[in-house]
C-alpha positions in Angstrom: 17.5 -66.2 -121.0 20.9 -66.8 -120.3 21.5 -70.7 -120.7 22.4 -72.8 -117.5 23.6 -76.3 -117.4 22.4 -78.5 -114.2 24.4 -82.1 -113.8 21.9 -84.5 -113.1 24.2 -87.5 -113.0 27.9 -87.3 -112.7 28.2 -91.1 -111.9 29.2 -93.9 -113.9 27.8 -97.6 -113.7 29.0 -98.0 -110.3 25.8 -97.8 -108.1 26.5 -94.7 -105.9 24.2 -92.9 -103.1 25.6 -89.9 -104.5 25.7 -89.9 -107.9 23.4 -90.8 -110.8 24.6 -92.3 -114.3 25.3 -89.8 -116.9 23.0 -86.9 -117.4 23.1 -83.5 -118.3 20.6 -80.6 -118.7 21.0 -77.6 -120.6 18.1 -75.0 -120.2 18.0 -72.4 -122.7 14.9 -70.3 -123.3 11.9 -72.8 -124.3 14.6 -75.4 -124.9 15.4 -78.3 -122.3 17.9 -80.8 -123.4 18.8 -83.8 -122.1 22.7 -84.7 -123.0 22.4 -88.8 -122.1 19.8 -90.1 -119.7 21.2 -93.0 -117.8 19.7 -94.6 -114.7 18.0 -92.2 -112.1 17.7 -89.4 -114.8 14.2 -88.5 -114.5 14.1 -89.2 -110.6 17.5 -86.8 -110.4 15.6 -83.9 -112.4 13.1 -84.1 -109.7 15.4 -84.6 -106.9 17.2 -81.2 -108.0 14.2 -79.3 -108.8 14.2 -79.2 -112.5 10.9 -79.4 -114.4 11.5 -83.2 -116.0 7.9 -82.7 -117.6 9.4 -79.8 -119.9 12.0 -81.6 -121.3 12.0 -80.8 -125.0 15.0 -82.6 -126.7 17.3 -86.0 -125.7 20.9 -86.2 -127.0 22.3 -89.4 -126.7 26.0 -89.9 -127.3 26.2 -93.6 -127.4 24.0 -96.7 -126.1 25.6 -98.2 -123.0 23.0 -98.6 -120.5 24.4 -96.1 -118.0 24.3 -93.5 -120.8 20.8 -94.3 -122.1 19.0 -96.6 -119.6 16.4 -94.1 -118.4 14.5 -93.2 -121.9 11.9 -95.9 -121.0 11.3 -94.1 -117.5 11.2 -90.4 -119.2 8.6 -91.7 -121.5 6.7 -93.4 -119.2 6.6 -90.5 -116.6 5.9 -88.0 -119.4 3.0 -90.1 -120.3 1.2 -90.9 -116.7 2.9 -88.2 -114.2 3.3 -85.3 -116.1 1.2 -82.2 -114.1 -1.0 -81.8 -117.2 -1.3 -83.8 -120.7 1.6 -83.1 -122.7 1.1 -81.5 -126.2 4.7 -80.6 -127.3 6.7 -83.3 -129.1 9.7 -84.6 -127.7 12.9 -84.7 -129.7 15.3 -87.6 -129.6 18.6 -87.8 -131.5 21.4 -90.0 -131.3 23.9 -91.5 -133.6 22.8 -94.6 -135.9 21.7 -97.6 -134.1 18.8 -95.5 -132.0 15.9 -96.6 -134.5 16.8 -100.4 -133.6 16.9 -99.7 -130.1 13.6 -97.9 -129.9 11.8 -100.8 -131.7 13.3 -103.0 -129.4 11.9 -101.0 -126.1 8.8 -101.1 -127.9 8.8 -105.0 -128.2 9.9 -105.0 -124.3 7.6 -102.1 -122.9 5.0 -101.5 -125.0 3.5 -99.1 -127.6 4.2 -95.8 -125.3 7.8 -96.0 -126.5 6.7 -94.5 -129.8 3.2 -93.2 -128.8 3.1 -91.9 -125.2 0.3 -89.9 -126.2 2.0 -86.7 -127.9 4.5 -86.9 -130.7 7.9 -88.3 -130.4 10.2 -88.0 -133.2 13.3 -90.2 -133.0 16.4 -88.9 -135.4 19.4 -90.9 -136.2 22.1 -88.3 -136.7 25.0 -88.1 -139.2 28.1 -88.5 -137.2 30.0 -85.5 -138.5 26.7 -83.6 -139.2 25.0 -80.9 -137.7 21.6 -79.7 -137.0 21.0 -76.3 -137.3 18.7 -73.7 -135.9 15.9 -74.2 -138.3 16.1 -78.0 -137.7 16.3 -77.6 -133.7 14.0 -74.6 -132.9 16.9 -72.6 -132.3 19.5 -74.9 -131.0 22.4 -75.6 -133.0 23.9 -79.0 -133.0 27.0 -80.5 -134.2 28.4 -84.0 -134.0 32.0 -85.7 -133.5 32.9 -89.4 -134.2 34.7 -90.2 -131.2 36.4 -93.7 -130.2 34.7 -95.3 -127.6 31.9 -97.9 -129.5 31.1 -98.3 -132.8 28.6 -95.3 -132.9 29.5 -92.7 -130.0 29.6 -89.0 -130.6 30.7 -85.8 -129.0 28.4 -83.3 -129.1 28.5 -79.2 -129.5 25.3 -77.4 -128.7 25.0 -73.6 -129.7 22.3 -71.4 -128.5 22.5 -67.5 -129.4 26.1 -66.8 -128.6 26.8 -69.0 -126.1 28.5 -73.1 -126.3 28.8 -75.8 -124.6 30.5 -79.2 -125.5 30.1 -82.6 -124.1 32.4 -85.3 -124.9 30.1 -88.3 -123.8 32.7 -91.2 -123.6 35.4 -91.3 -125.6 39.0 -92.3 -125.7 41.8 -89.9 -126.8 41.4 -88.2 -129.8 43.4 -84.9 -131.4 40.0 -84.1 -133.0 38.1 -83.3 -129.8 40.5 -79.9 -129.2 39.5 -78.3 -132.4 35.9 -79.5 -132.1 35.3 -77.9 -128.9 37.8 -74.8 -129.5 36.0 -71.7 -127.4 32.9 -73.1 -126.2 31.9 -71.4 -122.7 31.5 -74.7 -121.2 33.1 -77.9 -121.9 31.8 -81.1 -119.7 34.2 -84.0 -120.1 34.5 -87.4 -118.8 37.6 -88.2 -117.0 37.1 -91.6 -116.4 40.4 -93.4 -116.1 44.0 -92.9 -114.7 46.6 -92.6 -117.0 47.0 -94.1 -119.6 43.6 -94.9 -121.0 42.6 -95.9 -124.7 39.1 -96.2 -124.5 38.2 -93.0 -121.8 39.6 -90.1 -121.3 42.3 -89.9 -118.5 44.0 -86.7 -116.9 46.9 -86.3 -119.6 44.5 -86.6 -122.5 41.9 -84.3 -120.9 44.6 -81.4 -120.2 45.7 -81.9 -123.8 42.0 -81.5 -125.3 41.5 -78.6 -123.2 44.6 -76.8 -123.9 43.4 -76.8 -127.5 39.8 -76.4 -127.0 40.4 -73.5 -124.4 37.0 -73.5 -122.8 35.7 -70.8 -120.7 35.4 -73.6 -117.9 36.1 -77.3 -118.1 34.1 -79.5 -116.1 35.1 -83.3 -115.1 32.6 -85.5 -114.8 31.8 -89.6 -115.3 35.1 -90.5 -113.0 35.8 -94.1 -112.2 37.5 -94.8 -109.1 40.5 -94.1 -108.3 39.7 -90.9 -109.6 38.0 -88.6 -107.5 37.0 -84.8 -107.3 40.3 -84.3 -105.5 42.8 -86.3 -107.6 41.0 -85.4 -110.9 41.3 -81.6 -111.1 44.7 -81.7 -109.6 46.2 -84.0 -112.0 44.6 -82.4 -115.0 46.2 -79.2 -114.0 49.8 -81.1 -113.2 49.2 -82.3 -116.9 49.6 -79.1 -118.0 46.2 -77.3 -118.3 46.4 -73.9 -116.6 42.5 -73.1 -117.2 39.4 -73.3 -114.7 38.8 -76.9 -114.3 36.1 -78.0 -111.5 34.9 -81.3 -110.6 31.0 -82.1 -111.4 28.4 -82.9 -108.7 25.0 -84.0 -109.1 22.7 -81.1 -108.9 25.5 -78.2 -109.8 24.5 -75.4 -112.2 26.3 -73.6 -114.4 25.8 -70.6 -116.2 27.3 -70.3 -119.6 29.3 -67.3 -120.0 
């Protein structure tokens, strides 16, 4: 099966009737991997006719609420609303701090956070590490520390001969281009106008993409005044000549 990415949430923390907070679903064979799960992720998967009850992995880039907030809803829905009782495990991966947050969620919401009736495996990853295919059932995951929070990571996913890059939220960093070099699809935040130290902006996205040379560059997580008209134009004007599009909720991209 050719891997497909569906944009579940292309928005930010700013409430929107059209865009949920950050969430992207990669479907690759038997694997259904969420990159972040911001508020609205579970309803978004249902709205866009994706099988939310078949999610196998959740990978968090960091723990800001607009990227992390729907984890309890996902677990609650998998326990009580799935079409049939779940038996397969759910793998939840994130940078340091995941287990402390899981413990806090358990105190706040109840034991289903760790025992929803099926196995939930929580794994804090090395920010400069990787998870090979043997450890993730056919997917390879690589992580890169990025300057946003004290534990933020960018993520590179490999499946067969296809690859996907996801910046999460990050300030400019010269390590991003080499880390993502050659990916089929690069999903990049473009959060702020130039210049911006804590988010990528059109000029820093262009610099990263010139180095990475992805098949397609997908811009997401745009805060006003940037929008889907101005952001791709500004990235091109900053010197990036490759294919660049602006993500919209429900949009699908075939890797390769």
